[in-house]
N, C-alpha and C positions, 0 to 999 in steps of 0.2 A: 625387517618388519616394515619399512617404508618402501613400497613399490608403486610406481605411477598407475593410477587408476585401478588399483586393486580395491575391491569392496571391503568395507569394515563390517564385521557382524553386528547385528542389532544391539545386542547387550553391550559390546564394547563402545558403539557409538552413543548410548544413552549414558554410560559410565563417563566418557570423555567430555560429553556435553555438560553433564552436571559438575565434573571437576573444575572446568572453568569457572562456573559460578562460585564454587567453594573458594577457588583462588582469588577470585575478585573480591568476594565479602571479606576474606582474610587481609587483603591488602587495604581495603577500605577501613576495616576495624584498626589495623596497625596505624594507619595514617592519622586517624581521628583520636583514638584512645591514647595512642602514643605521643600526642602532642606535636606531630610533624606538621599538621595544618590546624590553624586556628578555627574554632567552631563557628565563628562568624562566616567564614567562607565554605565550610563543609561540615555538616552535623554527622554525628556517628550513626551507625546502622540501628542501634536500639532505639535512639530518639526518633529516627525517620519512621521506624515501624510503629512506635507508640503514637506519633502525631497521625500517621496514615489511619490507624484504628479509630482515633478520635474524629477524623474528618468524616469517616463513614457513620460513625455512631451519634456523633453530636452535631455535625454541620451539613448533613445532607448531601455529601459528595456523591453518593450513587445516582442522584439525579443528574449531577453534572456528567458522570460518566455515561449515563444514558443518552443524554443530549449529544454528546460528542459522537457516540457510536451511531446515532440516528443519522447525524450529519455525514459521516464518512460513508455509510451505506447508501444514503439518498444520493449524494454528489457521484459516488462511484457507479451506481446503477444507472443514472442519467448519462454519464460518459460512456458506459459500456453500450448502452441502448443506441448511441449515435455511432460509436467507433467500431463495433463489431461488424454491423452490415457494410458500412463505409469501407472498412479495411478489406472486407472480402471482396467487395466489387472492385476495388483498386488493384488487389492482388490478382484478380481474375481477368480483368479487362483493361489492357494497356491504355487506351484512349482516356478512360476514367482516371487512371493513375496520372497521366499526362496532365490532366486538367486540375486535379487536386493537389498533387504532391508539392509543387513549388510553394503554394501558400502554407500548407501543413508543416513543411520543413522549416519555413520562416517562423511560423506561430509557435512551433515547440521549443523555440530558443528563448521566447520571452517569458520571463518568470512569472508565475501566477501570482506572487506577492505584489509585484508592480502594479497589477490591476485592481488592487484593493481600494485605493482612493476613488478610482473610477466607479467601481462596483457599489461602494458605499453611495456615492452620488447618484447612481441609476437606481439601485435596489433598496437603499437605505441600510440599516444596520441589523436587519432581521435575518431570518433563516435563508431567505432567497440569496443574499449576499455570500453567506458561507457555503451554500451549495454550489454556487457558480465558481467561487475560488477552486473548490475540489474538482468541478467539472473541467475548467480551463486547464488546471495542472495535470489531469490525467488523460482527457480525450485525445490530445494531438499525439502523445507518446503511444497510446493504444493503436490508434489508426495506423501509424507507420509500421509498427511492430507486427500487427496482424497483417497488413498488406505484404510484408516481406515474407512471412510464413506462408500465406497462401500462394504467393508467387513462386515459391520454391518447389512447388509440385513438380514431381518427375515429368518430363515431356514425354517419355515413351508411355507413360500410363494414359496421358491425354491423347496421344496418337492412337492407342490401342481402343479406346473409347470411341473415337471418331470412326474407327474402322468396323466397330460393331454397331454403328448407326446412332450413337448418342448425338444430341444437339447441344449447343452452347450451355443451355440452362441444365441439362442433364449431366453434363461433365462437372459443372460447378457443384451440384447437390451430391452426385454419387462418386466423384473421383477427387476433387479438391477438398470439399468439407470434410469428409470421413478421414482423409489423410492429415489435414491441418487441425482438426479439433482437439487433440490432446495438448499440442503447442499453444494453441489459442488459449485453452483453459489455464495452462501455466502462466501465460503471459498476463492474463487477468489477475492471477495470484500474485504476481510480482508487483504489478502496478497498484494493486491494493495497498501495499506497503507504502508506496509513495503518496497515495490519498491521505494517509495518516499524518505525513509531514505538512500537508496543505492545510488540513483541518486546525492544526494548532496555530499555523500562521494566521488563519482566518480569525480564530478566537482571541488571538492577542490583541486585535484592534477592534473597538466597538462591540464588544461582546459583554453580556451580562451573566452567562452561564457557560458551562462546559470546562473541560480540563485546562484548556488554555487560559481561560478566564481566571481559574484558581491558581495557576502558576503566576500570573501577573499579580494577583493580589498577594501572594506570598513574597514576590519580589519587593513589593512595596514594604512589607513587614520586615525585610531582610531574613525571612525564615527559609534558609536553603533546605532544612529537612522536608518541608511541605513541597518546595519546588522539586526535589529529587524524587519524592514519593509520587507526584503527579507525572513526571517523566517515566518512572518505573511502571505506573499504571499503563501508560500508553504502550510500553514494551510488552507488558503482559498480555493485554488485550490484542495487540497486534499478533503476537506469538501465537495465541489461542485461535484467532481468526485465520492465520495462515495454515496452522495445523488442520483445521476443519476444512478449508479450502484443498488442501493437499490430500487429505482423506477422501473427499468426495471426487476429486479428479482420479484417484486411484480406483475408486470403485466404478466409475463411468468409463475408464480407458485403462483397464489393467494390462493391456499388452504394450502399453507405452512406458511401464515403469519396471 
């Protein structure tokens, strides 16, 4: 049954994925309804669902969700707009890589959350600060990953293009980019998941809206049900965005899947 790299049929993959959630919910229910964990520290699934419905129907939580999604998309698009062209240039041209890579390798180890006090000082507590946290947390990782992808283009293809009369720009456009595009798209999909972690960090400090703000308010009220529901909302929205991104990539680059 278990063989390395053996593909799993689609129906079996869906069943196994759903089975994990069933087991997880069963363990959660057993721990809470069975009295293994005090409700002060962990609310049961029924209460969490009930309070989640109330958040949407009575407390306008949908607006918070929309604000958080906007921040993630905005910050990530800004990061991609900088990282994709710079990463392509670094991967294609070694002098550009030599110029930028030391700083980017240095910057990517600095946690985005450490910049929050400075960003509040520079940009205030408005939307610019949240977008910049996501930008800083995503852009440096993206640049290096895209640079490695483009730089891994097969050398024989480049030499063949030179033999056929292509110039440097033509090699980047017609050899490097077509070959790297599916992996670049997958890299964007993966880093989008990281962007969700940064937006919550940004919203935990100096924010009056968003899912992170709701989680902080719930912590002050000691309402673990609301906190868990907020975390689950992030997971569900992230999963949906990931599936949409993956579906688009499969349609754009069917040969790579």
